[in-house]
Structures are given as C-alpha cells and as structure tokens.
N, C-alpha and C positions, 0 to 999 in steps of 0.2 A: 628528500624532499626538495625539490627544484626556487630555483631563485627567480624571483615575481619578476624582478625585471629581465631574465631572458625570456617567461614564458610569457609579457605580453610583446614583444616581438615575431614573436616565432610563434598565439596559438593556431590562427591559422593552418598552418602545417601541420604542428607538431603534435597536437589536440587529434587528428583527424588518422596520423598514422596508428597503423598496426606497430605494436611493441612486440618483438619475437620472443623472447627472453622471458620463461616464465617465472613468478614472482612466487615464491618459496613461503615466502611471511606476505605475510597482508600486513599490510601499518597501517596503522590507527596513532591519531593524534596524541600530545601532551595530555595528562590531565590538566585540568584547570585546579588552582586553591579551591576549598571547603567553603563555599560560601559570597565566592567574586564571581566578576564574570571581566570581560576585557575591557578596558577605560574607550571607553566614546565609542559603543559597540550599543544597538540598540535592532530591535523588531519592532518597534512601534512604527504604523505609521507617516511618511515625513511627504505624502506629497507626489510620488511619484507615480505617473503617470505615462504608459509608454503607447504608445499608436496601436491599434490589432494590424492587421489584414484583410480582415473583409470587417463588413460590417456585424455586429454581433458575436464575432469572437472571443470578447470583454463586454459589462456591463448590460447583457441582453435585457428589450422590455421586458415590462413587469407583463407577467402572464394574465389573459381576459378571460381565463374560462379554469376552474377551479372544481374545492368538492370539497363541503362541508363532511367534517367528522369532529370526536370527541374524541377524546384518549383516557386507558385506560392504565392501571399502573397490575400487569401482567406476571415482573415474578423483582422481588428487591433484594437486598443485602447482595449486592454482587460486585466482583472486581475483573470482569471481562474483557477480550482481549477483542474477541469475534464470537458469532454466531453463526451457525446453520442447521436447517428444518431438519432435522427426519425424516425417515420414509412415513414414518407412522406420529406424525407431527410433534411429537416434542422435539425439542432443542438439543442440540451439542455443544455448546460453551465452551470456549476456551476464555482463561482467567489470567491477566498477565502476571502473574506471584506463580506460574505453572504449574498450573490444576486444571486437570478438563473435569466438567459437571454434567449430564444430564439433567438437563429440567424439563420436566411432567405436566402434565397439560391442564394440570391444577394449577401452574406458577413454582410451584418449590422444586428447591435446587436440590438436587441426591450430595450425598460427599462424593469429595476430590475422590476418582476413579488412581488405582492403589496402578502399581507398576511403569509411572513414569521412567522416563532413561535419568541413568543414574549416575551421570555426565552433565546433565543441566547446569547452566550456570545462573545460581538461585540471590542476585544480585543485580537491579535494575529492574527492565523485565524480562521475565523467562521466558513465556511466550506470546507469538508472535499470530497464530492462528493455527484455527482448526478446519474439518473442512473430510465428509463424510462421499464414500466412494461411491461412484453412480449404482454398483451393485451392493451398500452394505446391504437391505433387508435380507439377504442370501449368505455374504461373506461377511458383514459385521466389518467390514476395513475400514482407518480411517485418515484422513494424512494431518499432519501439523508439523510448524515449521516455529523454532524453539530457540534458544542461547544455549553456545558453549563453551566455555572457555579454553582456547586449543593452548596445550603444552609450551611453556617459557613466557607466554604472557603475566604482567603484571598490573591486577587493575590499581595501585597505586601511580603507576607513569604514565598508564594509556586511558585514554579518553577512549568509549566504548569500545572495553577489548577484545568483547568476544565476538562469534563468529554464527549467524546466521546457518540452522543444518534442517536440514526436509526428514523426516519418520515416517513412515508408516504402521499399523499395530492391529490388529483386533481388538473391540472389544468384549469383554467373555459375555456366554449369556447369563446370565444372573447382571450383567450394568455393573459391576464396581469396578471392576481392573480391565490393566491392559494383557494384550496377551502378545508374542513373536511381535515387542517392540526391533523394528531393522531401520539404522540411519540410512537413511538412498543418496542425502548429497552434501558436503559442505561449501554453501552457497556465497562461505568468503564475507556477505554485508552484513552490514550495519543491521535489520531488521525488513521485513514484508512474508507477506503473507503467498498461502498459496490456494489454488483449485484445480476441479480440474475439468476440461474440457467434455466435448462429446464422445470423442476417438479415443478417450481414457489416458489418453497424454496426460503428465500435470504440468502448467504455469505457475514459476513464482517470480515475485519480484524483488530486486535488492536494492538495498540503497547503497550509500557511498557516507562518509563522514559528511554532518553537515553540525552548523548551528553556530553559537554565536565563537569567534576566536576560530575561525575557519576560513580562510582562502579560497571559495572556489577553485580559482587556478594554479594551488598546489594538489588539487587533488582532483587527478585526471584518469584513472580508472574509469568512467564511464564512457568516453574512448579510447579503450585498449585495450582489445580480441583478447587480449595471455590474460585477464580480468573476471571474476564475472559479478566483480560491484556497478551497480546504476543502471543494469540491466532485468530485459525481462528472462528468464530464463524455460528451457522446453523440456521434460524428460519422459522418461517412461515410467505406469505406474511400480516399477522395478524397481525402478532409480538408472535403466540404462538407456545409450541417448539412442531417439529416431532419426532413423537413416538420410528422415526429407529435411534435420536441421540446417539454418542458411547455411553454418560454417562448416557443417564435417567433410572435415579431411583436407581442410584451409590451415596453413605451418601456420604455426605459432598464436593460433585461435582456441578461445575453446568450446568444443562441441554443444556444449548444454548451452551454447547466447539464441538465444530467439533475436532477440534487439535491444539496441542500444543506446547509451543517451540520456538515461535517468536521474534526477537527482535520489529522492527522496521519496518512492509509488507508498502509499499510504490503502489506498484501493485497489482491490481487483477484480472485475467479471467479468463477462461473457455475454455480446450482444442476441437476445432472444433468437431474432433472425437470422442476422450478416454470422452469426459465430465466433466474433473477433473477439481479441479479449482487449476489457478495456483499458484501463489505468486513472488513478487522480492520486495527482503529487503533490507536497509541498515543495515551494518554490523555495528563495533565499527570504528577501525583504522583500515581499511581494513576489510572482507570479504563481501564484497556486497554480496548479492546470488538470486539468480533463485531455486524457488521451488515445486513440483507437489507435492502437498497436497494431503493425505490420509486419511480417516475416522479413526479418534481415534489414529495419529498417532503422534509421539513427536517427532520436528524438533532441539530439540535438546539447545534451548540460556536458560539461557549461560554456562551451562553444556560441552557443543561443537560447536565450531567454530573456523573459518579459521581468527579472528582479531583479538587483541590489545586491552585493553582499551584505553583510550587517554593518559594515564601519560606511556601511552610506554610500561607499566606491560603485562607480558600474564594472561588472561583468564583461568582461572582452569591449569595450566600452562600449556596453550598451547596444549588443549587436544583438538583432533579433531575427534573422533572417539569413542561410548561406542557401548554396545548393549543393542539395545531395542532402540535406536538412530537413524533419519534414514538423508542420504545425503542429502545435494540441488543439485540438476540438473550439475548447476555451480555455479560457483564465481572469484566476481576479489580482485583483493590486488595487486596494491592501489584503496581505494575508486572510483569510478563514479559515489555513490549515485544516483542509479535507481530509475527511478520514477514510469510511468504508461507503462501494455503493454499491450498487444496483439496480437491477430493472425493474419497474415495475407490468404486468400483463394480467395482472385479477380481474378479474369485474364484478369487485365492492364497490372500486373509482370507475366506470369509463371514463369519464374524462383525464385520469393520468395513467390512461393505457401508452404503453410507449416510450415513458417518461421515463429519467432515469433522477434518482436519487443520489444526494451525495451529506453523508455526516459532516459536521463540521466541528472542532475540538478548539479553534481558538471564537471564528464569529460565534458560534454557543446559539447554531439552529439550524435545520432541516432544509436543502436547497431540492428543491425539479427544476429539473431546468428538459423544456419542453423541446422535444426536437422534430429537425424533419431533414430525412440521412440518417449526415453526420454532420449539421449542421445545429445551430440552436438558438433558436425563435423566441426562447420568452423565457425565465426564470424565476421564480417564489418561492421566499424562506419562512418555514414553518416554524412552531413551535416555538417563537419569539420571547412568548413570554415567560415560557419553561425557564431561559438560565441557563441554560445546561448544556454543559460542552458534550457533543455526537459523536462516537465511538463509532459503533458498524450503522445497519439497515439493511432490512432482508423479507421479500413478499414469504405473507406464513400461508398455509396451504388451505387459508378457508380464505384469503383473500384481503385479509387487513397486514396493512403496515405496521411490522413490527421494527421499531429503534433502541440502541442501546446507549441509553448516557453511561459519561465515565467517571470512573474516581473508583474512592472502596468500597465504598456502599450505594452503588451503579443499580439502574433498572434498566426493565427492557420494558416500554413502554408496546404499547397496543393503538392502533388509528384505525378505528370502527366509524363507519359510513353514517352521519346526524341521520337521527331519523325525526 
C-alpha cells in the first residue's frame, strides 16, 4: 500500500510511469466488517458538478425525436448478468450465480447448462458475461468471464478476493451441457465482460478494486503496464496474443493490454460502423463514463476523472485533463451506475438508428444517447416508470429492443413499436 501523502505529491509522474517488476500476487483491499461501511463515506450526490471539456460532454439536451413503444415481458424468474442472441434467435443468458441458460423464442429458460468450471468462486457474483462465437452456428463455441479464487486468497480477510478469468467452451448438441471448457486468461481484475470483434479477437474489460472505503490513489494498477487490472485487453480466440497489440515486446508490459486507465468498466460493445470498442464505466462518487476505446491509449484513471472519492475528497486535485490522456465521450455526475450498452441498428425504430443505449442500475432506467460521430447531441431516459435496475440491453434479430432487469427475479423486457 502506498502512503497517500507520497502519492499526492507525485501522482502526475508516478501514476503514468511503467512499473517494470511483475507482481505475482495481485493485491486486494481488506475485507469490511459485516454490515458496516467506513464512517463518513457515501455514494449519495453532493452537488459536485465538474465542468465538461465541450458542450454536450455531460447533461446533453433532451432528444427532440423519439419512438413510441410498448413493453412486453419476454422472460422472467432470471438472475441475469448478461445476455446475447444466438444465430437462431434464442438467447444465451449468463446468470450472476454462475449459471448459463438458453432462453427459447417462447421466453422459457432452460435448466442451467452442466459442465461449468469446477474452480468457479461461488460467493458473490460468479459469472459476469457470456458471448457466442461469430461462428456459433457451426462450431457452437461460446466465451464467458467468471470468478476464480486464487491459491492462498482468504475471503475472510480480503475484499473481492477472486480474479476475473476468461474461458471458452462448446455447447453440446443437446443444449444441456458445456464441453471442452478451456481457461484462456487470468485477467486479474474484480470483474469484466468479453466480446468478439469482426477479426475474431476477443476484447475483455477488467476492473480495479473500487467502492466505499477504497481511496483511488491507493490503487495504481490502471496506470501500470505490468498489471491487467483497469484495462481493456485483447487476445485471440484461443488465448494467444495478437501480434499487433500495442505493447507486444515492450519490457515490463503485459502484451494482452489494448488500452489502459479504467476504473470499473461494466459495459462493452463494438460500434457497428467504425468497429471501435466502446465501454461504460462506473466512476467513484460521480464521473460515470462512456468511452470510445482506441489502441494503446490511456483513459486517465486515477490521474484524471470527473468524480470524487466516497469520502468526498477530490481525486488528484479534481484534475480532469492531462496531455496524453483521453477524454470520455460522455459522463454523468451524479452517478447513474451504467451497465450493459448496445448500439441500435434495427428497422423497427428508425429514429433510434445509430443510437447508443445504456442500461442504468442506480438510475433505474434505460438511457438513449443520440450521436453525431462520436459526440453526444441528445439524451433520453426510458422505462423510468418501471423503477427497475437495468443490467443489460441488446437489439434482437426482430428489430425489437430487449432489456434485462437486475435482481434474483429479473426479467427480459421486449420493447416493440407501438401500433
């Protein structure tokens, strides 16, 4: 643990330096006493309102054009973490408690698939995301991210002790079990999702320890190239390293790293036109972000950002810009807790074409961001009357918008054109 007084005087230099030594033991914060939180800390809004770098980077105007829709309950009784559509229109659902199910076109969920990894950590969230291979129709391969407790970790003493792992497997022909499960990467982080790009490589987002009782300056890993935490990673579908990754061959740097400087990314998607990766990210007390991620670039945390620590104190003097560090496309203060994100390209809702949809946990609504290029020009909040935490969102093959609500009795809602 680095003393905060030293960090405060050296953040601009130390946080951007590459740490050469490989850390074999990935640190975790100490466990909090059961039912307690640090005194004087809160995630509640406190009036903090940082200035944006351009008009529309936050608090964009309300959308002037939208679509009328009705909401149907497509499936219920779920404990979902993420979902994706299979080529035949069924849904591949990953549940927080470590189950993978297939939801049929009739909305009925299968029994959990057998054959999940035996080393999956069964406390807290066990499974973070599922994603079908682009060739699923012929190879039946899927990818998923899940929690593994490393050797020597003590959950009684460590907070969020598990590591994020990435694996692949095949769904058996009878749709009842996984076959050939293969662990591809120990990604070190607290959590994160996986997606596949058009060149078949996998992108994985990883989080750094975050939450009440955690001081941002004490967790430098997002700026360290020897750590996989607080990063967007890129690997091949077999777990090998793409030769064109930006830090391949760089001394002291992990070759899996594609981009750095993230805190707690929760949503991951690929722009349908540009092919670029976009992420949603939880800030600390404020400063939730949407980022357009580019190869080798640094997205700043915890050197710059638009939030404050949970004790109300500024992070690095409330610094929001620094040369060589990227700005978010958009940010929210106070928090909305963005989760899954997806671009809409369907025909059912022409006014939504090209928009980015953001599921919100703390906000308890679905957000539509209207884009011109990579700039937000309008924001609309949908499903506000449902008062439900929204975990994930995706466009269906029928052009409808599908939304996953959070919790042990979660639902998949279907938004269809109002007749």
